[in-house]
C-alpha positions as CSV (number, residue, x, y, z in Angstrom):
1,M,-30.5,41.3,3.4
2,A,-28.0,38.8,2.1
3,E,-25.3,41.5,2.3
4,N,-26.5,42.3,6.0
5,R,-26.3,38.7,6.9
6,E,-22.7,38.3,5.4
7,E,-21.7,41.4,7.6
8,I,-23.3,39.8,10.6
9,L,-21.7,36.6,10.1
10,A,-18.4,38.2,9.7
11,N,-18.9,40.4,12.9
12,F,-20.1,37.4,14.8
13,Q,-16.9,35.3,13.8
14,T,-14.6,38.2,14.6
15,I,-16.0,38.7,18.1
16,T,-16.4,35.0,19.1
17,N,-13.3,33.5,17.3
18,V,-15.7,30.9,15.9
19,E,-13.9,29.7,12.6
20,D,-16.5,27.1,11.8
21,V,-18.9,28.8,9.4
22,D,-21.5,26.1,9.9
23,E,-21.5,26.4,13.6
24,A,-21.7,30.2,13.4
25,L,-24.7,29.9,11.1
26,F,-26.2,27.5,13.5
27,H,-26.0,30.1,16.4
28,L,-27.2,32.9,14.3
29,E,-30.1,31.0,13.0
30,E,-31.1,30.1,16.5
31,S,-30.9,33.6,17.5
32,N,-32.9,34.8,14.4
33,W,-29.9,36.6,13.1
34,D,-29.7,38.8,16.3
35,L,-26.1,39.5,16.8
36,L,-26.2,40.3,20.3
37,S,-28.3,37.4,21.1
38,A,-26.0,35.1,19.2
39,I,-22.8,36.5,20.9
40,N,-24.4,35.9,24.4
41,R,-25.1,32.3,23.4
42,V,-21.5,31.7,22.9
43,L,-19.7,33.7,25.4
44,P,-20.3,33.0,29.2
45,Q,-22.2,35.7,31.2
46,D,-21.1,36.3,34.8
47,G,-24.0,37.0,37.3
48,N,-26.2,33.8,37.4
49,S,-25.1,30.9,39.6
50,T,-27.5,28.2,38.7
51,T,-25.8,24.8,39.1
52,Q,-26.6,21.9,36.7
53,T,-25.7,18.3,37.8
54,N,-25.6,15.2,35.8
55,N,-26.0,11.7,37.4
56,A,-25.5,9.6,34.3
57,Q,-24.0,6.1,34.8
58,D,-20.7,5.1,32.9
59,E,-20.4,2.6,30.1
60,E,-17.8,1.9,27.4
61,M,-17.8,2.9,23.8
62,I,-15.9,2.1,20.4
63,D,-13.8,5.2,19.1
64,D,-13.3,4.4,15.5
65,D,-10.6,7.0,15.4
66,I,-12.4,9.1,12.8
67,S,-10.3,12.0,11.5
68,V,-12.1,15.1,12.1
69,I,-10.6,18.7,12.3
70,T,-11.7,20.3,15.6
71,P,-12.2,24.1,15.5
72,K,-10.1,26.1,18.0
73,N,-13.2,27.4,19.6
74,H,-16.6,25.6,19.7
75,P,-19.7,27.5,21.2
76,P,-22.0,25.4,23.2
77,D,-25.9,25.4,22.4
78,R,-27.3,25.9,25.7
79,Q,-29.6,28.4,27.7
80,D,-28.4,31.3,29.8
81,N,-28.8,29.4,33.0
82,N,-26.6,26.6,31.6
83,Q,-24.0,29.3,30.7
84,A,-24.0,30.6,34.2
85,S,-23.8,27.0,35.5
86,T,-20.8,26.2,33.5
87,S,-19.2,29.4,34.5
88,S,-19.6,28.8,38.2
89,L,-18.2,25.3,37.7
90,R,-15.2,26.6,35.8
91,N,-14.5,29.1,38.4
92,S,-14.8,26.7,41.3
93,S,-13.3,23.7,39.8
94,S,-10.3,24.2,37.4
95,D,-10.0,20.4,36.6
96,L,-13.4,20.2,35.0
97,V,-13.6,19.2,31.3
98,E,-16.3,20.8,29.2
99,L,-17.5,19.2,26.1
100,Q,-20.3,20.1,23.5
101,V,-21.4,16.9,21.9
102,N,-23.2,17.2,18.6
103,C,-25.4,14.2,17.8
104,N,-28.1,14.2,15.3
105,N,-27.8,18.0,14.9
106,K,-28.4,18.4,18.6
107,I,-25.6,19.7,20.7
108,K,-25.5,18.9,24.6
109,E,-23.3,20.0,27.1
110,I,-21.2,17.3,29.0
111,I,-19.2,18.2,32.0
112,M,-16.8,15.7,33.4
113,S,-13.9,15.7,35.8
114,G,-10.4,15.9,34.2
115,S,-9.5,12.7,36.3
116,A,-12.3,10.7,34.5
117,T,-11.4,8.2,31.9
118,V,-12.6,8.0,28.3
119,S,-14.5,4.9,29.3
120,D,-16.4,7.1,32.0
121,L,-17.3,9.7,29.1
122,K,-18.5,7.0,26.8
123,N,-20.6,5.6,29.5
124,R,-22.2,9.0,30.0
125,L,-22.9,9.4,26.5
126,E,-24.7,6.1,26.5
127,M,-27.2,7.5,29.2
128,V,-27.5,10.8,27.4
129,F,-28.0,10.0,23.9
130,G,-29.2,6.3,24.1
131,I,-26.6,5.0,21.6
132,P,-25.1,1.7,23.0
133,V,-21.4,1.8,23.8
134,C,-20.6,-0.9,21.1
135,Q,-22.2,1.3,18.4
136,Q,-20.8,4.6,19.3
137,Q,-18.5,6.5,17.0
138,I,-16.8,9.6,18.3
139,S,-14.8,12.1,16.4
140,G,-12.6,14.9,17.8
141,L,-11.8,13.0,21.0
142,G,-8.1,12.5,20.3
143,G,-7.8,9.7,17.8
144,S,-5.6,6.8,18.9
145,K,-4.6,8.5,22.2
146,A,-8.2,8.1,23.3
147,T,-8.0,4.6,24.9
148,S,-10.6,3.5,27.3
149,T,-8.2,4.1,30.3
150,A,-6.8,7.5,29.1
151,L,-7.6,10.5,31.3
152,L,-9.7,13.2,29.7
153,S,-7.3,15.7,31.0
154,S,-4.5,14.1,29.1
155,L,-5.9,14.3,25.6
156,G,-5.3,18.1,25.3
157,L,-9.0,18.9,24.6
158,A,-9.7,22.6,24.0
159,R,-12.0,24.4,26.3
160,N,-15.7,23.7,25.3
161,A,-14.4,21.4,22.5
162,V,-17.1,20.0,20.2
163,L,-17.3,16.2,19.8
164,R,-19.4,14.5,17.0
165,L,-21.3,11.4,17.9
166,K,-23.1,9.0,15.8
167,A,-24.3,5.5,15.7
168,A,-22.2,3.1,13.7
169,D,-23.7,1.9,10.6
170,G,-24.7,-1.7,10.5
171,L,-22.1,-2.4,7.7
172,M,-18.4,-1.3,8.1
173,A,-16.1,-0.4,5.4
174,D,-14.0,-3.2,4.0
175,E,-10.9,-1.3,5.3
176,E,-12.1,-1.1,8.7
177,V,-13.2,-4.9,8.7
178,A,-9.8,-5.9,7.6
179,E,-8.1,-3.7,10.1
180,R,-10.1,-5.1,13.0
181,L,-9.7,-8.8,11.9
182,T,-5.9,-8.3,11.9
183,T,-5.9,-6.6,15.2
184,T,-4.6,-8.5,18.3
185,Y,-7.1,-8.3,21.2
186,V,-5.8,-8.6,24.9
187,L,-8.3,-10.2,27.2
188,H,-7.7,-9.8,31.0
189,V,-9.8,-12.6,32.5
190,K,-10.4,-12.8,36.3
191,H,-11.3,-16.1,37.7
192,E,-11.5,-16.2,41.5
193,D,-8.0,-15.3,42.8
194,R,-6.2,-15.8,39.5
195,D,-5.8,-13.5,36.4
196,Y,-5.2,-14.5,33.0
197,T,-4.0,-12.3,30.1
198,L,-4.9,-13.9,26.8
199,K,-4.1,-12.4,23.3
200,Y,-6.2,-13.5,20.3
201,P,-6.5,-12.3,16.7
202,G,-9.6,-10.7,15.6
203,T,-10.8,-13.9,13.7
204,K,-11.1,-15.8,16.9
205,T,-14.7,-16.5,17.9
206,V,-16.0,-15.9,21.6
207,Q,-16.8,-19.7,21.6
208,E,-13.1,-20.5,21.0
209,V,-12.2,-18.1,23.9
210,K,-14.7,-20.0,26.1
211,N,-13.2,-23.3,25.2
212,D,-9.7,-22.2,26.0
213,L,-11.0,-20.9,29.4
214,F,-12.3,-24.3,30.0
215,S,-8.8,-25.9,29.6
216,L,-7.4,-23.2,32.0
217,T,-10.1,-23.2,34.7
218,D,-11.7,-26.6,34.2
219,I,-15.3,-25.0,34.1
220,P,-17.2,-26.5,31.2
221,V,-18.6,-24.0,28.8
222,R,-22.2,-24.5,29.7
223,Y,-21.2,-23.8,33.4
224,Q,-19.2,-20.5,32.7
225,V,-20.7,-17.2,33.9
226,W,-19.2,-14.2,32.1
227,T,-19.3,-10.7,33.0
228,G,-17.8,-8.0,30.6
229,W,-18.8,-9.3,27.1
230,P,-20.8,-6.7,25.0
231,N,-24.5,-7.4,24.5
232,V,-24.3,-8.8,21.0
233,T,-26.8,-11.0,19.2
234,G,-25.3,-14.5,18.7
235,L,-22.2,-13.8,20.8
236,D,-20.8,-17.4,21.0
237,D,-20.4,-17.4,17.1
238,T,-19.1,-13.9,16.7
239,V,-15.5,-13.1,16.0
240,L,-13.7,-10.9,18.4
241,A,-13.3,-8.1,15.8
242,M,-17.0,-7.6,15.7
243,V,-18.0,-7.8,19.4
244,G,-16.8,-4.2,20.3
245,L,-14.0,-5.0,22.7
246,N,-12.0,-2.2,24.5
247,L,-8.5,-1.5,23.2
248,P,-5.9,-1.9,24.2
249,Q,-7.2,-4.4,26.8
250,H,-10.7,-5.7,27.5
251,E,-11.7,-6.8,31.3
252,L,-13.7,-9.9,31.8
253,T,-14.6,-11.8,34.8
254,V,-15.6,-15.6,34.6
255,R,-17.0,-18.0,37.4
256,G,-18.6,-21.3,37.5
257,A,-22.3,-21.7,37.9
258,P,-23.8,-24.0,40.6
259,K,-24.0,-27.4,39.2
260,Q,-27.6,-28.4,39.1
261,R,-29.4,-31.6,38.2
262,E,-29.8,-31.8,34.4
263,Y,-31.7,-34.4,32.3
264,K,-30.0,-35.1,29.0
265,R,-31.4,-38.3,27.6
266,I,-34.4,-40.5,27.7
267,I,-33.4,-43.8,29.2
268,V,-35.4,-47.1,28.3
269,D,-35.5,-50.1,30.7
270,S,-35.2,-52.7,28.0
271,S,-34.5,-53.2,24.3
272,D,-38.2,-52.8,23.3
273,S,-38.3,-49.0,23.2
274,E,-41.9,-48.9,22.4
275,N,-43.3,-50.5,25.5
276,S,-40.5,-49.8,28.1
277,S,-40.6,-47.7,31.0
278,V,-38.8,-44.4,31.0
279,E,-36.3,-42.8,33.6
280,E,-34.2,-39.8,33.6
281,V,-30.3,-39.7,33.6
282,E,-28.8,-37.2,35.9
283,D,-25.7,-35.2,35.0
284,A,-22.4,-36.7,35.7
285,D,-21.9,-34.5,38.6
286,S,-24.8,-36.2,40.5
287,F,-23.1,-39.7,40.2
288,P,-21.6,-41.5,43.3
289,A,-18.1,-40.8,44.2
290,E,-15.3,-43.0,43.3
291,D,-15.5,-45.0,46.4
292,D,-19.0,-46.2,45.6
293,M,-18.2,-47.4,42.0
294,F,-17.5,-50.7,40.6
295,V,-18.1,-52.8,43.8
296,D,-16.7,-56.3,43.5
297,V,-19.8,-58.4,43.7
298,P,-19.3,-62.2,43.6
299,S,-20.8,-63.6,40.4
300,D,-21.2,-66.9,38.9
301,R,-21.1,-65.7,35.3
302,L,-18.7,-66.3,32.6
303,Q,-15.1,-65.3,33.0
304,P,-14.7,-61.5,32.3
305,L,-13.7,-60.3,28.8
306,M,-10.2,-59.4,30.0
307,S,-7.8,-61.1,32.4
308,E,-7.1,-59.6,35.7
309,R,-4.1,-57.2,36.0
310,V,-3.5,-56.6,32.4
311,Q,0.0,-55.1,31.8
312,D,0.0,-54.4,28.1
313,E,-2.8,-52.4,26.8
314,A,-2.6,-53.6,23.3
315,L,-2.7,-57.4,24.3
316,G,-5.5,-56.6,26.5
317,C,-7.6,-55.2,23.8
318,I,-6.7,-58.2,21.6
319,E,-8.0,-60.6,24.3
320,F,-10.9,-58.5,24.8
321,A,-11.8,-58.7,21.1
322,Q,-11.3,-62.4,20.9
323,R,-13.4,-63.2,24.2
324,F,-16.2,-60.8,23.2
325,R,-16.5,-62.5,19.8
326,A,-16.3,-66.0,21.3
327,R,-19.2,-65.2,23.7
328,Y,-21.5,-63.2,21.6
329,G,-20.8,-64.7,18.2
330,P,-19.5,-63.2,14.9
331,N,-22.4,-60.7,14.8
332,S,-20.4,-58.2,16.9
333,P,-18.5,-55.0,16.2
334,N,-14.9,-55.2,14.8
335,F,-12.9,-54.0,17.8
336,F,-9.6,-52.2,17.4
337,E,-6.6,-54.2,18.4
338,G,-4.0,-51.8,19.9
339,T,-3.7,-49.0,22.4
340,L,-6.1,-46.3,23.0
341,Q,-3.6,-43.7,21.6
342,D,-3.3,-45.8,18.4
343,A,-7.1,-45.8,18.0
344,I,-7.3,-42.1,18.5
345,K,-4.5,-41.6,15.9
346,E,-6.2,-43.8,13.4
347,S,-9.7,-42.2,14.0
348,C,-9.3,-38.5,15.0
349,L,-5.8,-37.5,13.9
350,T,-5.8,-38.5,10.2
351,P,-6.5,-36.0,7.4
352,A,-10.1,-34.6,7.9
353,K,-11.5,-36.5,4.8
354,E,-10.4,-39.8,6.3
355,R,-11.4,-39.2,9.9
356,K,-13.8,-41.4,11.7
357,L,-15.5,-41.3,15.3
358,L,-14.2,-43.3,17.9
359,A,-16.7,-45.4,20.1
360,L,-15.2,-46.3,23.4
361,Y,-17.1,-49.4,24.5
362,L,-16.8,-49.8,28.4
363,H,-17.8,-53.3,29.6
364,H,-18.6,-54.5,33.3
365,E,-19.4,-58.2,34.2
366,H,-21.2,-57.1,37.3
367,S,-23.8,-54.9,35.5
368,V,-27.2,-56.7,34.7
369,L,-27.3,-54.8,31.5
370,S,-24.2,-56.1,29.9
371,N,-25.6,-59.4,28.2
372,V,-28.7,-57.6,26.8
373,F,-26.7,-54.7,25.5
374,C,-23.9,-56.8,23.9
375,A,-26.2,-59.5,22.5
376,Q,-29.3,-57.4,21.4
377,L,-28.0,-53.7,20.8
378,L,-24.4,-54.3,19.5
379,G,-25.6,-57.4,17.6
380,C,-28.3,-55.4,15.8
381,E,-27.6,-55.1,12.0
382,T,-28.4,-51.4,11.8
383,V,-26.0,-50.7,14.7
384,L,-23.4,-52.8,13.4
385,Q,-23.6,-51.0,10.0
386,T,-23.5,-47.6,11.5
387,L,-20.5,-48.5,13.6
388,A,-18.6,-50.1,10.7
389,A,-19.2,-47.2,8.4
390,N,-18.4,-44.3,10.7
391,F,-16.8,-45.5,13.8
392,I,-13.6,-47.2,15.0
393,V,-14.6,-49.1,17.9
394,Y,-12.2,-49.6,20.9
395,G,-13.4,-52.1,23.7
396,W,-12.3,-52.4,27.4
397,D,-13.4,-54.4,30.3
398,L,-13.7,-52.5,33.6
399,T,-14.5,-55.5,35.8
400,Y,-11.2,-55.7,37.5
401,P,-10.0,-52.3,39.4
402,D,-6.5,-52.7,38.0
403,N,-7.8,-52.8,34.5
404,M,-10.0,-49.8,35.1
405,N,-6.9,-47.8,36.4
406,L,-4.9,-48.6,33.4
407,L,-7.7,-47.4,31.2
408,L,-8.1,-44.2,33.1
409,T,-4.4,-43.5,32.8
410,S,-4.4,-44.1,29.2
411,V,-7.4,-41.8,28.6
412,T,-5.7,-39.2,30.9
413,N,-2.6,-39.4,28.7
414,A,-4.4,-39.6,25.4
415,L,-7.3,-37.1,26.2
416,D,-7.3,-35.1,29.3
417,L,-8.3,-35.4,32.8
418,V,-11.8,-34.3,32.1
419,A,-12.5,-37.4,30.0
420,S,-11.0,-39.7,32.7
421,R,-13.2,-38.2,35.4
422,T,-16.3,-38.7,33.1
423,I,-15.4,-42.4,32.9
424,R,-14.8,-42.7,36.6
425,R,-18.1,-41.2,37.4
426,I,-20.2,-43.7,35.4
427,P,-21.9,-46.1,37.9
428,I,-22.0,-49.8,37.4
429,D,-25.9,-49.8,37.0
430,R,-25.4,-47.6,34.0
431,L,-22.9,-49.8,32.3
432,P,-22.1,-50.9,29.6
433,A,-21.5,-47.5,28.1
434,L,-20.6,-46.2,24.7
435,L,-18.5,-43.0,24.7
436,I,-18.5,-41.2,21.5
437,I,-15.1,-39.4,20.9
438,M,-14.6,-37.0,18.0
439,R,-12.3,-34.2,17.0
440,L,-13.8,-30.7,17.4
441,R,-11.8,-27.6,16.3
442,S,-8.4,-29.0,16.9
443,N,-9.5,-30.8,20.3
444,T,-10.2,-34.4,20.6
445,E,-12.8,-34.8,23.4
446,I,-15.8,-36.8,24.5
447,Y,-18.9,-35.8,22.7
448,S,-21.6,-37.7,24.3
449,V,-22.1,-40.9,26.5
450,I,-24.7,-43.4,25.6
451,N,-25.4,-45.7,28.8
452,G,-26.3,-49.3,28.7
453,N,-30.1,-48.9,29.7
454,V,-31.4,-47.7,26.4
455,G,-33.1,-49.3,23.4
456,V,-32.1,-50.0,20.0
457,S,-33.8,-46.8,18.5
458,E,-32.2,-44.6,21.3
459,L,-28.7,-46.3,20.5
460,V,-29.2,-45.7,16.8
461,G,-30.5,-42.1,17.4
462,G,-27.5,-41.2,19.6
463,L,-25.0,-42.6,17.2
464,M,-26.6,-41.0,14.1
465,E,-26.8,-37.6,15.8
466,A,-23.1,-37.9,16.6
467,V,-22.5,-38.9,12.9
468,E,-24.4,-35.8,11.6
469,R,-22.5,-33.5,13.9
470,F,-19.2,-35.1,13.0
471,A,-20.0,-34.9,9.2
472,V,-20.5,-31.2,9.5
473,Q,-17.3,-30.5,11.5
474,R,-15.5,-33.0,9.2
475,E,-16.5,-30.9,6.1
476,E,-15.4,-27.8,8.0
477,D,-12.0,-29.3,8.8
478,A,-11.7,-30.7,5.5
479,K,-12.2,-27.1,4.0
480,V,-9.8,-25.7,6.4
481,E,-7.3,-28.5,5.5
482,R,-7.7,-27.9,1.8
483,E,-7.2,-24.2,2.1
484,R,-4.0,-24.9,4.2
485,L,-2.8,-27.4,1.7
486,A,-3.4,-24.9,-1.1
487,R,-1.5,-22.4,0.9
488,Q,1.3,-24.8,1.5
489,R,1.3,-25.9,-2.3
490,V,1.5,-22.2,-3.3
491,K,4.2,-21.6,-0.8
492,W,6.1,-24.7,-1.9
493,E,5.7,-23.7,-5.6
494,Q,6.9,-20.0,-4.5
495,D,9.9,-21.7,-2.6
496,E,10.7,-24.1,-5.4
497,A,10.7,-21.0,-7.9
498,Y,12.7,-19.1,-5.4
499,Q,15.2,-21.9,-5.1
500,M,15.3,-22.4,-8.9
501,S,15.9,-18.7,-9.3
502,L,18.6,-18.7,-6.4
503,D,20.3,-21.5,-8.3
504,A,20.2,-19.7,-11.6
505,D,21.6,-16.7,-9.8
506,R,24.3,-18.7,-8.2
507,A,25.1,-20.3,-11.6
508,K,25.3,-16.8,-13.1
509,E,27.5,-15.7,-10.3
510,E,29.8,-18.6,-10.7
511,I,30.1,-17.9,-14.5
512,K,30.7,-14.2,-13.8
513,K,33.3,-15.2,-11.1
514,Q,34.9,-17.5,-13.6
515,L,35.0,-14.9,-16.4
516,E,36.2,-12.3,-13.8
517,L,39.1,-14.8,-12.9
518,E,39.9,-15.3,-16.4
519,R,39.9,-11.7,-17.3
520,N,42.1,-10.9,-14.3
521,Q,44.3,-13.7,-15.2
522,E,44.5,-12.3,-18.8
523,I,45.2,-8.8,-17.5
524,E,47.9,-10.1,-15.1
525,R,49.5,-12.1,-18.1
526,A,49.4,-9.1,-20.4
527,E,50.7,-6.9,-17.5
528,S,53.5,-9.4,-17.0
529,E,54.3,-9.4,-20.7
530,R,54.1,-5.7,-20.9
531,Q,56.5,-5.4,-17.8
532,M,58.8,-8.0,-19.5
533,Q,58.7,-5.9,-22.7
534,E,59.4,-2.9,-20.7
535,A,62.3,-4.5,-18.7
536,H,63.8,-5.5,-22.3
537,K,63.3,-2.1,-23.6
538,E,64.9,-0.5,-20.6
539,A,67.9,-3.0,-20.8
540,Q,68.3,-2.2,-24.4
541,R,68.0,1.6,-23.7
542,L,70.6,1.4,-20.9
543,G,72.9,-0.6,-23.2
544,A,72.5,2.0,-26.1
545,E,73.0,4.8,-23.6
546,A,76.3,3.0,-22.4
547,R,77.6,2.9,-26.1
548,V,76.9,6.5,-27.0
549,P,80.2,8.3,-27.6
550,P,81.0,11.2,-25.3
551,E,79.8,14.5,-26.4
552,P,82.6,16.8,-27.6
553,E,82.9,20.6,-26.4
554,A,81.4,23.3,-28.7
555,D,84.7,24.8,-29.3
556,A,86.4,21.5,-30.3
557,G,87.5,21.0,-33.7
558,D,85.8,18.8,-36.3
559,V,82.4,18.7,-34.4
560,T,79.1,18.2,-36.1
561,R,75.8,19.3,-34.6
562,I,72.7,16.9,-35.1
563,R,69.2,18.3,-34.6
564,V,66.5,15.5,-34.3
565,R,62.8,16.4,-34.9
566,L,60.5,14.0,-32.9
567,P,57.5,12.3,-34.3
568,P,54.0,13.6,-33.5
569,P,52.5,14.4,-31.3
570,H,55.9,15.7,-29.9
571,H,56.8,19.2,-31.1
572,E,60.3,19.6,-29.6
573,C,63.6,18.6,-30.9
574,L,66.7,16.9,-29.6
575,E,70.0,18.4,-30.2
576,R,73.6,16.9,-29.7
577,R,77.1,17.2,-30.7
578,F,79.1,14.4,-32.3
579,R,82.6,14.1,-33.6
580,A,82.7,14.0,-37.4
581,Q,84.5,10.6,-37.3
582,D,81.6,9.2,-34.9
583,T,80.0,6.3,-36.6
584,L,76.2,6.2,-37.5
585,A,76.0,3.6,-34.7
586,G,76.7,6.1,-32.0
587,L,73.9,8.3,-33.4
588,L,71.5,5.5,-33.5
589,D,72.4,4.6,-29.9
590,F,71.9,8.1,-28.8
591,L,68.3,8.0,-30.2
592,A,67.7,4.5,-28.6
593,S,68.7,5.9,-25.2
594,K,66.2,8.6,-25.6
595,G,63.5,5.9,-26.2
596,Y,63.6,5.9,-30.0
597,P,65.1,2.6,-31.1
598,Q,65.7,1.9,-34.7
599,E,63.3,-1.2,-34.5
600,N,60.5,1.1,-34.0
601,Y,61.6,4.4,-35.7
602,K,63.0,5.4,-39.2
603,V,65.8,8.1,-39.0
604,I,65.3,10.3,-42.1
605,S,68.0,12.8,-43.4
606,S,66.6,16.1,-44.7
607,W,68.6,16.3,-47.8
608,P,68.9,14.1,-49.7
609,R,65.9,12.3,-48.0
610,R,67.1,8.8,-47.1
611,D,66.6,6.5,-44.3
612,L,69.7,6.4,-42.3
613,T,68.9,3.1,-40.5
614,A,69.2,1.5,-43.9
615,E,72.9,2.7,-44.3
616,S,75.9,1.0,-42.8
617,Q,76.2,1.8,-39.2
618,S,80.0,1.9,-39.4
619,S,79.9,4.7,-41.6
620,T,81.0,8.0,-40.2
621,L,78.8,10.9,-39.9
622,K,81.0,13.0,-42.0
623,A,80.9,10.2,-44.7
624,L,77.0,10.3,-44.6
625,K,77.3,14.0,-45.0
626,L,75.9,14.8,-41.6
627,Y,78.6,17.3,-41.0
628,P,79.0,20.1,-39.9
629,Q,75.4,20.1,-38.8
630,E,72.1,18.1,-39.9
631,T,68.5,17.9,-39.0
632,I,67.0,14.6,-39.1
633,V,63.4,13.4,-38.6
634,L,62.2,10.4,-36.7
635,E,59.2,8.5,-38.1
636,E,57.4,5.6,-36.8
637,R,57.7,2.4,-38.6
């Protein structure tokens, strides 16, 4: 039976061109190893014209670019009527893309238009298999070419190509996580008639993106209504790498929600919080307009805490602190003396471990709450201790419009226009007010507003809530700062080591250049000496050559023939005729003219053996018995 099955398998693959053994076995098992039935399952049959439609809606999916080898021909797992339907569709529409999607060992046919995008296909798979787009992983779709906007017809998919679909595991591989975190994500955000294209690293959180949109659109985060974010639990705290965004660009839309009345804080009528009446404070957007604020009501009270038309902000703060202390006594906050920008620098822009909160106290003489708030609440020992330990307190009197405008200008320059609007919208009957300013994620902003119609417990509670929130943020910022300083220290050490290495290399290079210079100078000196010696030798040679007596003819009488055997490695000999009466000096000059001066060479006669250079140079060749012929040998000294 096993041999028959092997033969059936071989015949099936030969007929259908199915190269994947597992796929071939699947069809044969489904057909109970009936070769004809299995072939009919794979090859389309003409004759039936049943049409199958699919009305699935579209959504998006993450293609994790899994490398899978796709067979040349993948048969669909479908019934005969589906085969006929596919055949009819193929014959009638040449631009259709037929896919066989294998998910959890089930193969389903997906028919899409060639003009459909990968995003359309992913949406169809969401409806068919029930796997959310952000959890889908597809192999065989074209890898990196299969972006969300790519057309299916551009992916070069084979006819009846088989795709493998699976749900992404809860935990990704470290390599995949690292790759996503280092990816730059492009967000195309539409707001009304404006488009923003923002680029963020994968480590950016959704909350940080929303904060950035607040600075672009002036829509506070709590009023932002978004369309396009994937459905992820805890979305705001999730980094972009783990949200499931489309690549290369993700489309988003943001709009502002209708601003409704919100109740944020319980306000108590008097300082006795236990027996006082309670009223609700509305959101700032429901406050009166600018024209209704700070009405100049005649009063018989003490003079305001600041003079009218203050020109210098620092001098105004000094005056405010002095008058406040003079009116309410020494049991009062220690107000900062300087500009608001200086106060922000000292409180919020110092190193994280040294930061403090900034409490901006806004006073108004025309408010009935001013004296009670200053004398009883700001004079409370618990409040004073909390402010002294955790806050820098900055005071300002809004009684005169010019002074209020000066503060609003300073707030706009030091913070932003939103903070200025927040102050402008506080009505007189809610003053005094204490604005808590802190640094959150590299932004200095107003954290909360405590109005003057609260009790001691509410004031202390508001301060402590801000202190606790600030402590958590300060610890996070301190950790980030420590890590940054550690990186900077490592970089500084690396730079220092590199500079030391560079200096050492430069010193070595200088030494090398100096040695090279000295060597070149030595070579030049030696060459100069050599040339001088050569010139001297050449002059001596030319002088010797000039002194050589003329060579006589061979048939002249009284002629001697001298044969000179050269020193090794030379093997040849020199021959010349001399007159018998020529002196030894002429012979030696002849040898010197040939490059063998007597200073370097001995001239040895054959018999008897003697050094001719030791003889008198005025002796004739005949007297030295070098006549009628003689062989002499040159030897180096």
